[in-house]
ROSE-4610 file (N, C-alpha, C; in Angstrom, 1 decimal, always signed):
// ROSE-4610
residu = [X/X/X/X/X/X/X/X/X/X/X/X/X/X/X/X/X/X/X/X/X/X/X/X/X/X/X/X/X/X/X/X/X/X/X/X/X/X/X/X/X/X/X/X/X/X/X/X/X/X/X/X/X/X/X/X/X/X/X/X/X/X/X/X/X/X/X/X/X/X/X/X/X/X/X/X/X/X/X/X/X/X/X/X/X/X/X/X/X/X/X/X/X/X/X/X/X/X/X/X/X/X/X/X/X/X/X/X/X/X/X/X/X/X/X/X/X/X/X/X/X/X/X/X/X/X/X/X/X/X/X/X/X/X/X/X/X/X/X/X/X/X/X/X/X/X/X/X/X/X/X/X/X/X/X/X/X/X/X/X/X/X/X/X/X/X/X/X/X/X/X/X/X/X/X/X/X/X/X/X/X/X/X/X/X/X/X/X/X/X/X/X/X/X/X/X/X/X/X/X/X/X/X/X/X/X/X/X/X/X/X/X/X/X/X/X/X/X/X/X/X/X/X/X/X/X/X/X/X/X/X/X/X/X/X/X/X/X/X/X/X/X/X/X/X/X/X/X/X/X/X/X/X/X/X/X/X/X/X/X/X/X/X/X/X/X/X/X/X/X/X/X/X/X/X/X/X/X/X/X/X/X/X/X/X/X/X/X/X/X/X/X/X/X/X/X/X/X/X/X/X/X/X/X/X/X/X/X/X/X/X/X/X/X/X/X/X/X/X/X/X/X/X/X/X/X/X/X/X/X/X/X/X/X/X/X/X/X/X/X/X/X/X/X/X/X/X/X/X/X/X/X/X/X/X/X/X/X/X/X/X/X/X/X/X/X/X/X/X/X/X/X/X/X/X/X/X/X/X/X/X/X/X/X/X/X/X/X/X/X/X/X/X/X/X/X/X/X/X/X/X/X/X/X/X/X/X/X/X/X/X/X/X/X/X/X/X/X/X/X/X/X/X/X/X/X/X/X/X/X/X/X/X/X/X/X/X/X/X/X/X/X/X/X/X/X/X/X/X/X/X/X/X/X/X/X/X/X/X/X/X/X/X/X/X/X/X/X/X/X/X/X/X/X/X/X/X/X/X/X/X/X/X/X/X/X/X/X/X/X/X/X/X/X/X/X/X/X/X/X/X/X/X/X/X/X/X/X/X/X/X/X/X/X/X/X/X/X/X/X/X/X/X/X/X/X/X/X/X/X/X/X/X/X/X/X/X/X/X/X/X/X/X/X/X/X/X/X/X/X/X/X/X/X/X/X/X/X/X/X/X/X/X/X/X/X/X/X/X/X/X/X/X/X/X/X/X/X/X/X/X/X]
num = [1/1/1/2/2/2/3/3/3/4/4/4/5/5/5/6/6/6/7/7/7/8/8/8/9/9/9/10/10/10/11/11/11/12/12/12/13/13/13/14/14/14/15/15/15/16/16/16/17/17/17/18/18/18/19/19/19/20/20/20/21/21/21/22/22/22/23/23/23/24/24/24/25/25/25/26/26/26/27/27/27/28/28/28/29/29/29/30/30/30/31/31/31/32/32/32/33/33/33/34/34/34/35/35/35/36/36/36/37/37/37/38/38/38/39/39/39/40/40/40/41/41/41/42/42/42/43/43/43/44/44/44/45/45/45/46/46/46/47/47/47/48/48/48/49/49/49/50/50/50/51/51/51/52/52/52/53/53/53/54/54/54/55/55/55/56/56/56/57/57/57/58/58/58/59/59/59/60/60/60/61/61/61/62/62/62/63/63/63/64/64/64/65/65/65/66/66/66/67/67/67/68/68/68/69/69/69/70/70/70/71/71/71/72/72/72/73/73/73/74/74/74/75/75/75/76/76/76/77/77/77/78/78/78/79/79/79/80/80/80/81/81/81/82/82/82/83/83/83/84/84/84/85/85/85/86/86/86/87/87/87/88/88/88/89/89/89/90/90/90/91/91/91/92/92/92/93/93/93/94/94/94/95/95/95/96/96/96/97/97/97/98/98/98/99/99/99/100/100/100/101/101/101/102/102/102/103/103/103/104/104/104/105/105/105/106/106/106/107/107/107/108/108/108/109/109/109/110/110/110/111/111/111/112/112/112/113/113/113/114/114/114/115/115/115/116/116/116/117/117/117/118/118/118/119/119/119/120/120/120/121/121/121/122/122/122/123/123/123/124/124/124/125/125/125/126/126/126/127/127/127/128/128/128/129/129/129/130/130/130/131/131/131/132/132/132/133/133/133/134/134/134/135/135/135/136/136/136/137/137/137/138/138/138/139/139/139/140/140/140/141/141/141/142/142/142/143/143/143/144/144/144/145/145/145/146/146/146/147/147/147/148/148/148/149/149/149/150/150/150/151/151/151/152/152/152/153/153/153/154/154/154/155/155/155/156/156/156/157/157/157/158/158/158/159/159/159/160/160/160/161/161/161/162/162/162/163/163/163/164/164/164/165/165/165/166/166/166/167/167/167/168/168/168/169/169/169/170/170/170/171/171/171/172/172/172/173/173/173/174/174/174/175/175/175/176/176/176/177/177/177/178/178/178/179/179/179/180/180/180/181/181/181/182/182/182/183/183/183/184/184/184/185/185/185/186/186/186/187/187/187/188/188/188/189/189/189/190/190/190/191/191/191/192/192/192/193/193/193/194/194/194]
x = [+92.6/+93.0/+94.6/+95.3/+96.5/+96.6/+96.4/+96.5/+97.9/+99.0/+100.5/+100.8/+100.4/+100.6/+99.9/+98.6/+97.9/+98.5/+99.3/+100.1/+101.1/+101.6/+102.7/+102.2/+100.6/+100.5/+100.5/+100.6/+100.5/+102.2/+103.0/+104.5/+105.1/+104.0/+104.6/+105.5/+104.9/+105.2/+106.4/+106.9/+108.2/+109.0/+109.7/+110.4/+110.4/+111.5/+111.7/+111.3/+111.2/+110.6/+109.5/+108.8/+107.3/+106.5/+106.7/+106.0/+106.3/+107.6/+108.0/+107.6/+107.8/+107.5/+108.9/+109.6/+110.7/+110.4/+110.6/+110.8/+112.0/+112.9/+113.9/+113.8/+113.6/+113.0/+111.9/+110.8/+109.7/+110.3/+111.2/+111.4/+112.3/+113.1/+113.8/+112.7/+111.9/+111.0/+110.4/+109.5/+109.0/+110.2/+111.6/+112.0/+112.6/+112.4/+112.8/+111.3/+110.5/+109.0/+108.3/+108.4/+107.6/+108.1/+109.1/+109.6/+109.5/+109.1/+108.6/+107.5/+106.4/+105.2/+104.6/+103.8/+102.9/+102.5/+102.0/+101.2/+99.9/+99.4/+98.4/+97.4/+96.2/+95.4/+95.7/+97.0/+97.2/+96.7/+96.5/+95.7/+96.9/+97.5/+98.6/+97.7/+98.4/+97.6/+99.2/+98.8/+99.8/+99.8/+100.2/+100.4/+101.0/+100.1/+100.9/+101.1/+100.4/+100.3/+100.8/+100.3/+100.7/+100.0/+100.4/+99.6/+99.5/+99.7/+99.4/+100.6/+101.8/+102.5/+102.7/+103.3/+103.5/+102.5/+101.0/+99.7/+99.4/+99.7/+99.8/+100.3/+101.8/+102.6/+102.2/+101.6/+101.2/+100.0/+99.2/+97.9/+98.1/+98.8/+99.0/+99.8/+100.3/+100.7/+100.1/+98.6/+97.8/+97.1/+98.0/+97.4/+96.4/+95.7/+94.6/+95.0/+94.9/+95.5/+94.5/+95.1/+94.2/+95.0/+95.2/+95.8/+95.1/+96.1/+95.9/+96.6/+96.1/+96.6/+96.3/+96.6/+96.0/+95.6/+96.3/+96.0/+94.7/+93.9/+92.7/+93.3/+93.8/+94.6/+95.1/+96.3/+96.9/+96.2/+95.4/+94.2/+93.2/+93.1/+92.4/+93.0/+94.6/+96.0/+95.9/+96.0/+96.1/+94.7/+93.3/+92.1/+92.4/+92.7/+93.0/+93.7/+95.0/+95.9/+95.4/+94.6/+94.4/+93.6/+92.4/+91.2/+91.9/+93.0/+93.6/+94.6/+95.1/+95.7/+94.5/+93.4/+92.3/+92.7/+92.8/+93.3/+93.0/+91.8/+91.2/+91.8/+91.9/+92.8/+91.7/+91.6/+90.8/+91.6/+91.2/+91.6/+90.8/+91.4/+91.2/+91.9/+91.0/+91.9/+91.8/+92.8/+92.7/+94.2/+94.4/+95.5/+96.4/+97.8/+98.5/+98.9/+98.7/+99.2/+97.9/+96.3/+95.3/+95.0/+95.4/+94.7/+93.1/+92.2/+90.8/+90.3/+91.3/+91.2/+91.3/+90.3/+90.2/+91.5/+91.8/+92.9/+93.0/+94.0/+94.7/+93.8/+93.5/+92.9/+93.9/+95.1/+95.9/+97.0/+97.9/+98.7/+100.4/+100.0/+101.4/+100.8/+101.8/+101.4/+102.8/+102.5/+103.8/+103.8/+105.0/+104.9/+106.2/+106.1/+107.2/+107.4/+108.4/+108.7/+107.8/+107.4/+106.0/+106.8/+107.2/+107.2/+107.9/+108.9/+109.9/+109.3/+108.2/+107.3/+106.3/+105.9/+104.8/+105.2/+104.8/+104.7/+104.5/+104.8/+104.8/+104.6/+105.9/+106.2/+106.0/+106.3/+106.0/+104.7/+103.7/+102.2/+101.9/+102.4/+102.3/+102.7/+103.5/+104.4/+102.9/+103.2/+102.0/+100.6/+100.2/+98.7/+99.2/+100.3/+100.4/+100.4/+101.3/+101.7/+100.1/+98.9/+97.4/+96.9/+97.4/+96.7/+97.1/+97.9/+98.5/+97.6/+97.5/+97.1/+98.2/+98.1/+99.1/+100.2/+101.0/+102.2/+102.3/+101.6/+101.9/+103.0/+103.3/+104.7/+105.0/+105.5/+105.8/+107.0/+106.7/+107.8/+107.7/+109.0/+109.1/+110.2/+109.8/+110.9/+111.3/+112.2/+112.5/+114.1/+114.5/+115.7/+115.8/+117.1/+117.6/+118.5/+117.7/+118.1/+119.0/+119.7/+120.5/+120.3/+118.6/+118.3/+118.2/+118.6/+118.4/+117.1/+116.2/+114.8/+115.3/+114.4/+114.1/+114.4/+114.8/+114.8/+115.9/+117.1/+118.1/+117.6/+118.3/+118.0/+117.9/+119.0/+118.9/+118.0/+117.8/+116.7/+115.1/+114.8/+113.9/+113.6/+114.8/+115.2/+114.9/+115.3/+115.1/+113.6/+113.1/+111.7/+110.5/+110.9/+110.3/+110.6/+111.6/+111.5/+111.0/+110.9/+109.7/+108.2/+108.1/+106.7/+106.4/+108.0/+107.8/+109.1/+109.9/+110.9/+111.8/+111.5/+112.6/+112.5/+113.5/+113.6/+114.8/+114.6/+116.0/+115.5/+117.0/+117.6/+118.2/+118.4/+118.9/+119.1/+120.3/+120.5/+120.5/+119.6/+119.2/+120.1/+120.6/+121.2/+122.2/+122.7/+123.8/+123.0/+121.8/+120.9/+120.4/+121.2/+120.7/+119.7/+119.5/+118.3/+117.0/+116.9/+115.7/+115.2/+116.1/+115.8/+115.9/+116.4/+117.2/+117.8/+118.6/+120.1/+120.8/+122.1/+122.8/+122.3/+122.2/+122.2/+123.0/+123.5/+124.4/+123.5/+122.6/+122.3/+121.8/+121.4/+120.6/+119.6/+119.4/+118.1/+118.1/+116.7/+116.6/+115.7/+115.3/+114.2/+114.5/+113.2/+112.9/+111.7/+112.1/+111.4/+111.4/+109.9/+109.8/+108.9/+109.1/+108.0/+107.4/+108.0/+107.7/+107.6]
y = [+104.4/+104.2/+104.9/+104.1/+104.7/+105.1/+106.5/+106.6/+106.6/+107.1/+106.8/+105.5/+104.5/+103.4/+102.6/+103.1/+103.1/+103.4/+104.4/+105.1/+104.0/+103.4/+102.1/+100.9/+100.5/+99.3/+98.4/+99.4/+98.7/+98.3/+98.7/+98.1/+98.0/+97.2/+96.8/+95.8/+94.7/+93.3/+93.5/+94.5/+94.5/+94.1/+94.5/+94.0/+92.5/+92.1/+90.5/+89.8/+90.3/+89.9/+90.4/+91.1/+91.5/+91.1/+90.5/+90.0/+88.2/+88.2/+86.5/+85.8/+86.5/+85.8/+84.8/+85.0/+84.6/+83.1/+82.1/+80.9/+80.5/+80.9/+80.9/+81.8/+83.0/+83.7/+83.4/+83.3/+82.2/+81.1/+80.2/+79.3/+79.7/+80.7/+81.2/+81.4/+82.3/+82.9/+81.8/+80.7/+79.3/+78.6/+78.4/+77.6/+78.5/+79.8/+80.6/+80.8/+80.7/+80.9/+79.8/+78.7/+77.6/+76.8/+76.7/+76.1/+76.4/+77.9/+78.8/+78.9/+78.3/+77.8/+76.9/+77.1/+75.9/+74.6/+73.7/+72.5/+73.3/+73.2/+73.3/+72.6/+73.5/+74.4/+75.7/+75.7/+77.1/+78.4/+79.4/+80.8/+81.7/+82.5/+83.0/+84.4/+85.7/+87.2/+87.6/+88.0/+88.8/+90.4/+91.0/+92.6/+93.1/+94.3/+95.2/+93.9/+93.4/+92.2/+92.7/+93.9/+94.5/+93.6/+93.2/+92.4/+91.2/+90.7/+89.4/+88.3/+88.4/+87.4/+86.4/+87.0/+85.8/+85.2/+86.2/+85.3/+84.3/+84.2/+83.4/+81.8/+82.7/+81.3/+80.7/+81.2/+80.2/+79.8/+80.2/+79.6/+78.4/+78.3/+77.5/+76.1/+76.7/+75.2/+74.8/+75.4/+74.6/+75.3/+76.7/+77.7/+78.4/+78.3/+79.7/+81.0/+82.1/+83.2/+84.1/+85.3/+86.5/+87.6/+88.4/+89.1/+90.6/+91.6/+93.2/+94.2/+95.2/+96.0/+97.5/+98.8/+99.7/+100.0/+100.0/+100.0/+99.4/+100.3/+99.7/+99.1/+99.5/+99.1/+97.6/+97.7/+96.4/+95.7/+95.6/+94.5/+93.9/+94.8/+94.7/+93.9/+94.0/+93.4/+91.8/+91.9/+90.6/+89.6/+90.2/+89.4/+88.7/+89.7/+89.1/+87.9/+88.2/+87.1/+85.8/+86.0/+84.8/+84.1/+84.7/+84.2/+83.7/+84.0/+83.5/+82.2/+82.0/+81.0/+79.9/+80.3/+79.3/+79.0/+79.9/+80.2/+81.0/+80.4/+81.0/+82.0/+83.2/+84.1/+85.1/+85.4/+86.6/+88.0/+88.8/+89.9/+91.2/+91.7/+93.2/+93.9/+95.5/+96.9/+97.3/+97.9/+97.7/+98.2/+99.1/+99.9/+98.8/+98.0/+96.9/+97.7/+98.8/+99.1/+98.9/+98.7/+98.5/+97.3/+96.1/+95.1/+95.0/+94.7/+94.2/+93.0/+92.2/+90.8/+90.6/+89.8/+89.2/+88.9/+89.5/+88.8/+87.3/+86.5/+85.4/+84.5/+85.1/+84.6/+83.9/+84.2/+83.4/+82.8/+82.1/+81.4/+82.0/+82.7/+83.3/+84.9/+86.1/+87.2/+87.7/+87.8/+87.9/+89.2/+90.1/+91.2/+91.4/+91.8/+92.1/+93.6/+94.2/+95.7/+96.5/+96.5/+97.8/+98.1/+97.5/+98.0/+99.5/+99.2/+100.4/+102.0/+101.7/+102.8/+103.3/+102.6/+102.7/+103.5/+104.6/+105.2/+104.5/+104.6/+104.1/+102.5/+102.1/+100.7/+100.1/+100.7/+99.8/+99.5/+100.3/+99.9/+99.0/+98.8/+98.3/+96.8/+96.6/+95.5/+94.8/+95.4/+95.0/+94.6/+95.5/+94.9/+93.9/+93.6/+91.9/+91.0/+91.2/+89.9/+89.5/+90.3/+90.3/+89.4/+89.7/+88.9/+87.3/+87.0/+85.6/+84.6/+83.6/+82.4/+81.8/+81.4/+80.9/+79.8/+80.2/+79.6/+80.0/+81.2/+81.8/+82.4/+82.5/+83.0/+84.6/+85.5/+86.4/+86.5/+86.5/+86.7/+87.9/+88.7/+90.1/+90.0/+90.5/+90.7/+92.3/+93.0/+93.9/+94.3/+95.5/+96.1/+97.6/+97.7/+99.0/+99.4/+100.3/+100.3/+101.3/+100.9/+102.3/+103.5/+103.5/+104.8/+105.7/+105.0/+105.9/+105.7/+104.6/+104.1/+103.1/+102.6/+100.9/+101.2/+100.0/+99.7/+98.9/+99.0/+98.2/+96.9/+96.0/+94.6/+94.9/+95.4/+95.3/+96.2/+97.1/+98.0/+97.2/+96.3/+95.7/+94.7/+93.7/+92.9/+93.3/+94.1/+94.9/+95.3/+96.2/+96.3/+94.8/+93.7/+92.7/+92.0/+92.2/+91.9/+92.6/+93.6/+94.0/+93.6/+93.0/+91.9/+90.8/+89.8/+88.6/+88.2/+86.8/+86.2/+85.7/+85.5/+85.4/+86.6/+86.5/+87.3/+86.4/+86.1/+85.1/+85.9/+86.5/+87.3/+86.4/+86.4/+86.1/+86.9/+87.3/+88.2/+87.8/+88.5/+88.1/+88.5/+89.7/+90.5/+89.7/+88.7/+87.7/+86.8/+86.7/+85.7/+86.7/+86.6/+87.3/+86.3/+85.2/+84.8/+85.2/+86.0/+86.3/+87.9/+88.1/+89.9/+90.0/+88.7/+88.8/+89.4/+89.7/+90.4/+90.4/+91.0/+91.1/+92.6/+92.6/+93.9/+93.7/+95.1/+95.8/+96.1/+96.2/+97.1/+96.0/+96.5/+95.0/+94.7/+93.4/+93.1/+91.5/+91.4/+90.3/+90.0/+88.5/+87.8/+88.2/+88.5/+88.1/+87.2/+86.3/+84.9/+85.1/+85.4/+85.1/+84.6/+83.1/+81.9/+81.7/+82.7/+82.8/+84.1]
z = [+102.5/+104.2/+103.7/+102.7/+102.8/+101.3/+101.0/+99.7/+99.1/+99.9/+99.5/+99.0/+99.6/+99.1/+97.9/+98.0/+96.5/+95.3/+95.2/+94.4/+93.9/+94.8/+94.6/+94.2/+94.2/+94.1/+92.7/+91.7/+90.4/+90.2/+90.7/+90.9/+91.7/+92.8/+93.9/+93.7/+92.9/+92.8/+91.7/+91.4/+90.5/+91.0/+92.3/+93.2/+93.7/+93.3/+93.2/+94.7/+95.8/+97.0/+97.2/+97.0/+96.4/+96.0/+94.9/+93.8/+94.0/+94.7/+94.3/+93.2/+91.9/+90.6/+90.3/+90.6/+90.1/+90.9/+90.6/+91.2/+92.3/+92.4/+93.3/+94.3/+94.1/+95.0/+95.8/+95.2/+95.9/+97.0/+96.1/+97.1/+98.1/+98.1/+99.3/+100.2/+100.0/+101.3/+101.5/+101.2/+101.5/+102.4/+101.7/+103.0/+104.0/+104.0/+105.1/+106.2/+105.5/+106.6/+107.0/+106.1/+106.2/+107.6/+107.6/+109.2/+110.2/+110.0/+111.4/+111.7/+111.2/+110.8/+111.6/+112.4/+112.8/+111.5/+112.2/+111.1/+110.9/+109.5/+108.8/+110.2/+110.4/+109.6/+110.6/+111.0/+112.0/+111.2/+112.3/+111.7/+111.6/+110.6/+110.4/+110.0/+110.6/+110.4/+109.7/+108.7/+108.0/+108.1/+108.8/+108.6/+108.1/+107.4/+106.5/+105.0/+104.7/+103.5/+102.2/+101.8/+100.4/+99.8/+98.6/+97.4/+97.7/+98.9/+99.3/+98.9/+98.6/+98.3/+99.1/+100.4/+101.3/+102.3/+102.1/+102.3/+101.2/+100.1/+99.3/+99.3/+99.8/+99.9/+101.1/+102.1/+103.6/+103.3/+102.5/+102.3/+101.3/+100.6/+99.4/+100.2/+101.2/+102.6/+103.3/+103.1/+103.9/+105.2/+105.4/+106.6/+106.0/+107.3/+107.5/+107.2/+106.6/+106.5/+106.4/+107.3/+107.1/+107.1/+105.7/+105.5/+105.3/+106.0/+106.1/+105.7/+105.1/+104.7/+104.6/+104.7/+104.7/+103.5/+102.4/+101.2/+100.4/+99.8/+98.9/+98.1/+97.3/+95.7/+96.1/+97.0/+97.8/+97.8/+99.0/+99.1/+97.9/+96.8/+95.4/+94.8/+94.6/+93.9/+94.8/+95.9/+96.5/+96.4/+96.5/+96.3/+94.9/+93.9/+92.3/+92.7/+92.9/+92.9/+93.8/+94.6/+95.3/+94.8/+94.0/+93.1/+92.1/+91.3/+90.1/+91.0/+91.9/+92.4/+93.0/+93.3/+93.6/+95.3/+96.0/+97.1/+98.5/+99.2/+100.0/+101.2/+101.0/+101.8/+102.4/+103.5/+104.3/+104.4/+103.2/+103.0/+103.4/+104.1/+104.8/+104.8/+104.2/+104.5/+106.0/+106.5/+107.5/+108.2/+109.7/+110.3/+110.8/+110.1/+110.9/+112.5/+112.9/+114.2/+115.0/+114.3/+115.3/+114.6/+114.7/+113.7/+114.2/+113.5/+113.9/+114.4/+115.2/+115.4/+116.7/+117.0/+118.7/+119.4/+120.4/+121.2/+121.5/+121.2/+121.6/+120.3/+119.0/+117.9/+116.6/+117.1/+115.9/+116.4/+115.7/+115.9/+115.3/+114.8/+114.4/+113.9/+114.0/+113.7/+112.9/+111.4/+110.7/+109.9/+110.0/+109.7/+109.1/+107.5/+106.9/+106.7/+106.9/+106.4/+106.1/+108.1/+108.0/+109.4/+110.5/+111.9/+111.9/+111.2/+111.2/+110.9/+110.2/+109.4/+110.6/+111.8/+112.3/+113.6/+114.3/+115.3/+116.5/+117.8/+118.7/+118.4/+118.4/+118.2/+119.0/+120.4/+121.7/+122.2/+121.6/+122.0/+120.6/+119.4/+118.3/+118.7/+119.2/+119.6/+120.7/+121.6/+122.8/+121.8/+121.0/+120.5/+119.5/+118.9/+118.3/+119.2/+120.1/+121.1/+121.7/+121.8/+122.5/+121.5/+120.6/+119.4/+119.3/+119.6/+119.7/+121.0/+120.4/+121.1/+122.0/+123.1/+124.0/+123.2/+123.3/+122.4/+121.0/+120.8/+119.6/+119.2/+117.9/+117.7/+116.9/+117.2/+116.4/+115.4/+114.2/+113.3/+112.2/+112.6/+111.6/+110.8/+109.9/+109.2/+108.6/+109.2/+109.0/+108.5/+108.4/+107.8/+108.4/+108.0/+108.5/+107.1/+106.0/+105.2/+104.4/+103.1/+102.7/+102.9/+102.4/+102.3/+103.7/+104.5/+106.3/+107.1/+106.2/+107.1/+107.6/+108.6/+108.9/+110.3/+110.8/+112.2/+112.7/+113.0/+113.4/+114.5/+113.8/+114.5/+116.0/+116.9/+118.2/+119.0/+118.2/+118.7/+118.3/+117.3/+117.3/+118.4/+118.6/+119.6/+120.8/+120.9/+122.5/+122.9/+121.8/+121.5/+121.6/+121.2/+121.3/+123.0/+123.5/+124.6/+125.8/+125.6/+126.6/+126.8/+126.0/+125.9/+125.6/+125.3/+125.3/+126.0/+126.3/+127.0/+125.8/+124.3/+123.6/+122.2/+121.4/+120.6/+119.6/+118.9/+118.1/+116.9/+116.5/+115.3/+114.2/+113.0/+112.3/+110.8/+110.6/+109.8/+107.9/+107.2/+106.1/+104.9/+105.1/+103.9/+103.2/+103.4/+103.1/+102.1/+102.0/+101.5/+100.1/+98.9/+97.5/+97.2/+97.8/+96.9/+97.4/+98.4/+99.4/+98.4/+98.0/+97.3/+96.0/+95.1/+94.1/+93.3/+94.2/+94.4/+95.3/+95.4/+96.7/+97.5/+98.5/+99.2/+100.4/+100.6/+101.8/+103.0/+103.2/+104.3/+105.2/+106.4/+107.1/+106.9/+106.9/+106.9/+107.6/+108.2/+109.3/+109.4/+110.1/+110.8/+112.1/+112.9/+114.3/+114.5/+115.3/+115.7/+117.1/+117.5/+119.2/+119.5/+120.1/+120.4/+121.7/+122.4/+123.8/+124.1]
């Protein structure tokens, strides 16, 4: 489905925040995300899950996780990682912009570093919000990178507020533990609880 990302799959986890291989980076993501999740066995949809690192982190905490990615190779690697860890994660190849899930079928929609690359972000957010059960949470990790790509936090917040009542922002660039190194560009977490 996404041949470009297929070509990056083999080296995708080499970035500290992608593979979460370093225990301190993994711990930082655990400390960031787990407090935002409802109690197990809540259902989480990880859109643009890549090689499944966040999906597996959440599944290891007892959450029911469905990971979706457009890259066949990324999903294959995610499945191999889930099998090796003995974790049950539903992994599907598909389009994060149009997830194949029923409305009101998940407690949390999680998406990391994907929204910035999608067209018609307003329609995408509307689709993601429809997936949420009443009281569900939208959790986005995005950035506006030094390369010129990305989505500024203010723009992301305004976009979410067209569809939800809340959009709480937390800047993450200063937290080098998340990235495995210091970063100077804008990176942030947006959480919408209603």
